[in-house]
N, C-alpha and C positions, 0 to 999 in steps of 0.2 A: 923680730919678724917671724922666726920659725913658729912661735906659738900662734900667731895670727893666721898664717897660711894653713896650719893644721886645723884650726877652728873653721876656716872657710871651706876646706876640703871636706871636713866632717859635715858641714851644712849641705854641701853638694851631694854627699852620699845619701843623706836623708831625703833630699829632693828626689833623687833617683828612686829610692825605696817607696816614695809616695806616688810614683807613677810617671815621672818625666824620663821616659825611656830614651828620648832623643839625645840626652847627654850622658848616657851610661858609659860609652866607650871613653869619652873625654874625662869623665870622673875617675874611671878606672886607671887611666894613664896618669892623671895627677896624683892619685893615691900612691903610685909607685915612687913618687918623689917625696914622700913624707919624711923619710929618714934623713935626707940631705937636701932640703929645698934650696933653690937658687933664686936670684932676682927674676929671671925669665919665667920661672914657674908661677910666681905671684902675678906676673903680667898675664899669663895664660888663664889663671883662675879668674882674673878680672874680666877677661874676654868671655868666659863662660857665663858669668853673672850679667854681663851686658847682653848676651844672647837671650838669657832668661827674661831680662827686662823688656827686650824688644818683642819676644814671643811669649808674653805672659798669659795669654788666653788659651794656650795649648792644653788639651785635656785628653785623658785616656778614656776612650769610649768602649763600653761593653756591648758587643753586638751578639745577641743570642741566636741569630739566624744560622742556618746550616751553611757551611762553606760550599762553594761551587767547585766540584771536582769533576773533571772530564774523565769518567770511568772508561770509555772505549779506548782512550789513549794508553792504558796500561795493559800489558800483555798478560794473559791468563796462563798460568802454568798447570800442568797435569801433575798433581801430587801423588797419584796412585802408584807411580813407579819408584817413589823415593823410599827411604827407610821408614817413613811414617805412613806407608801405604795401608797398613792394617786399620788405620783410622777412617779410611774411605773419605777423606777430605772433610770430616765433620769433627766438631769439638765434643769431647766427652763431658757432659754436664752432670753434676751430682744429683742423685735422685731426690734429695730433700731440699733442693734449691727453691727459695721463695720466688713467686711470680714477679717479673719485672714490672716496675711502676713508672709511670710518666714516659717521657720521650727519651730516646737515646741521645748520645752526643758523639762528637768527633774530636779526637785529640790530634793536633798537627804540630810538628816541630821543625824549625829551621836551624841549621848549624853552619858556622863559618869559622875559618881560621886563616891567619896570614902567617906565612912561613918565615921565621927568624926576623921579624920586623924590628925587634930591639937590636940596634947595631952594637951595643955593648955586650949584652949577655947572649944574644942570638936565640932568645926565647920567643915563642910564638904567642900572639894575642888571639884568644879564641872567645867565642860566645855562642849562646843559643837563645832562641825565642820559642816559647810554648804557647800554643793557642788552644782554647777550649771552644769548640764551634768556630766562631769568627772573632773571639775576644782574646786579646793577649793577656795571659795570666801569670807568666813567669819569664824572666829575662836575666841574663848574666853576661858579663864581659870581664875576662880576667887574663892574666899572664900565666902561661903554663909553667909548671914546676920542673918539667923535663925539657931537654933540648933534643929536638927531632931532626933527622937528616933530610926529611922531605916534607912537602906540603901534605901528602897523603897521611903521613905519620901524625902530624899535628891535628888534622881533621879527625883521624881515627880516635885519638885520645879524647877529643871533645865529644865525639859520638858516644864513647864509653861513659863519660860523665853524664851526658844527656839520658842515656838508657838507665843509668843508676838513679837519676832524678825521677824519671817517669815510673 
């Protein structure tokens, strides 16, 4: 049985890589049971495959449109009084920079973490989603390697990983 469940979880991991983001968390949780699978784990893997069979027409859609962001809801800060005041709020661009081509784009990311959800190891499960304009281009769900004492700490660790990715 252990060889079979490892093969099935491997298949699920490939399905997530191919774009089925809706089972990313469940696949990540089942992957943590690879070293010592139990009978209940096989039952849960069958549930995931039953879900995939029921919702087999789900697809990842790439939407090139610009996201709707309510700009007035964000408070504007005066950067002239900060340590970066000498920049006068403008980015210094290299003089030999090529002219921009095409349209610009917007990168948006969402991060979330649950604090100590694993009752055995007290590790947090975290994940992030990265959007290019309105299209989901990257996603991850994983168990953190460190044990944090607060929800803020686990979310901060994931924000650091997201910034490293971006």
